[in-house]
C-alpha positions as CSV (number, residue, x, y, z in Angstrom):
1,M,-8.3,-1.2,-19.1
2,D,-6.7,-0.4,-22.1
3,D,-3.0,-1.2,-22.1
4,Q,-2.0,2.2,-23.8
5,V,-3.9,3.5,-20.3
6,T,-2.0,3.7,-17.2
7,L,-4.1,2.5,-14.2
8,F,-3.1,5.9,-13.0
9,A,-5.3,7.4,-15.6
10,A,-7.8,4.6,-15.5
11,V,-8.6,4.9,-11.9
12,G,-8.7,9.0,-12.3
13,G,-5.6,10.0,-11.0
14,Q,-4.6,10.6,-7.8
15,P,-7.8,11.0,-5.8
16,F,-8.3,7.7,-6.2
17,F,-5.1,6.2,-4.4
18,D,-5.7,9.0,-1.7
19,R,-9.2,7.3,-0.8
20,L,-7.6,4.2,-1.0
21,V,-4.9,4.8,1.3
22,S,-7.2,7.0,3.6
23,Y,-9.5,3.7,3.8
24,F,-6.4,1.3,4.1
25,Y,-5.6,3.3,7.1
26,A,-8.9,3.6,8.9
27,G,-8.2,-0.2,9.4
28,V,-4.5,0.5,10.3
29,A,-5.1,2.9,13.3
30,V,-7.7,0.4,15.1
31,D,-5.4,-2.7,14.4
32,V,-3.3,-3.6,17.8
33,L,-0.2,-5.0,15.9
34,L,-0.2,-2.8,12.8
35,R,-0.9,0.5,14.6
36,A,2.3,0.1,17.0
37,M,4.7,0.0,13.8
38,Y,3.7,3.5,13.0
39,P,4.6,6.9,14.0
40,E,1.5,9.0,16.6
41,D,0.7,10.6,13.3
42,L,-0.4,8.6,10.6
43,G,-0.9,11.8,8.2
44,P,2.5,11.9,6.5
45,S,2.8,8.0,6.2
46,E,-0.5,8.3,4.9
47,R,0.8,11.4,2.3
48,H,3.7,9.1,1.5
49,L,1.7,5.8,0.5
50,A,-0.5,7.5,-1.2
51,L,2.0,9.3,-3.6
52,F,4.4,6.3,-4.0
53,L,1.3,4.1,-5.2
54,G,0.1,7.1,-7.2
55,Q,3.7,7.0,-8.9
56,Y,3.8,3.4,-9.1
57,W,0.8,3.2,-11.1
58,G,1.8,5.5,-13.7
59,G,1.3,9.1,-12.2
60,P,3.7,11.9,-11.6
61,P,6.8,11.2,-9.5
62,A,5.7,13.3,-6.6
63,Y,6.9,10.5,-4.1
64,Q,10.6,10.3,-5.8
65,E,10.7,14.6,-5.7
66,E,9.9,14.4,-2.3
67,R,11.6,11.4,-0.4
68,G,13.6,9.9,-3.2
69,H,13.9,6.4,-4.1
70,P,10.9,4.2,-2.5
71,R,13.8,1.7,-1.2
72,L,10.8,0.0,0.0
73,R,12.8,-3.1,1.9
74,M,15.2,-0.5,3.5
75,R,12.3,2.0,4.5
76,H,10.8,-0.8,6.4
77,A,13.3,-3.2,7.7
78,D,13.3,-1.6,11.3
79,F,9.9,-3.2,11.6
80,P,9.3,-7.2,12.3
81,V,7.3,-8.0,9.5
82,D,6.2,-11.7,10.1
83,M,3.7,-13.7,8.6
84,A,0.3,-12.0,10.9
85,A,2.0,-8.7,10.3
86,R,1.8,-9.6,6.7
87,D,-1.7,-10.6,6.6
88,L,-3.2,-7.8,8.8
89,W,-1.3,-5.5,6.3
90,L,-2.9,-7.0,3.1
91,G,-6.4,-7.8,4.3
92,H,-6.2,-4.2,5.6
93,M,-5.6,-3.1,2.0
94,R,-7.8,-5.9,0.0
95,D,-10.6,-4.1,2.5
96,A,-9.3,-0.6,1.2
97,V,-9.5,-1.9,-2.6
98,E,-13.3,-3.6,-2.3
99,A,-14.0,0.0,-0.7
100,M,-13.0,1.5,-3.9
101,D,-15.6,-0.8,-6.0
102,P,-13.1,-0.6,-8.8
103,E,-13.4,-2.2,-12.3
104,P,-12.7,-6.1,-12.0
105,S,-9.3,-5.3,-14.2
106,V,-8.2,-2.5,-11.2
107,R,-9.0,-4.7,-8.7
108,T,-6.7,-7.7,-9.8
109,A,-4.2,-5.7,-10.4
110,L,-4.3,-4.0,-7.1
111,V,-4.7,-6.8,-5.3
112,E,-1.9,-9.1,-7.2
113,Y,0.6,-6.2,-6.4
114,F,-0.2,-5.9,-2.7
115,E,0.0,-9.7,-2.2
116,Y,3.7,-9.1,-3.9
117,A,4.6,-6.2,-1.9
118,A,3.2,-7.5,1.2
119,E,5.3,-10.7,1.1
120,S,8.1,-9.0,-0.4
121,L,8.3,-6.9,2.8
122,R,7.9,-10.0,5.1
123,N,11.3,-9.7,7.3
124,V,10.6,-12.4,10.0
125,S,11.7,-16.0,9.0
126,E,9.1,-18.2,10.7
127,E,10.6,-21.8,10.3
128,P,7.9,-24.4,11.2
129,G,8.1,-26.7,14.3
């Protein structure tokens, strides 16, 4: 991937993120722990995540225009995100990236971001012992 080209452009734009998020939510839909954290209708959540990712990776500011500043930690504060939830979320997102089969530089960038995001949203401290 060229440093002058956004990841958004390199993957062909918003349709890539729409499909990525569709794969992700297919996993969430059948995950007992994670499914309980989402509303009955997954459609709006799927749309929000796809728009956020598109914007984050260099696409148009559709998410911000529709929802305002992302405020990810604030938006997720009501949900207990412990290590198990983090790992499940990350696993579904990694599976979605694999399903999309992007070029290696895109795969690496996405997975590194999702690892960072998953950990940053963890809000339940788990002390050993």
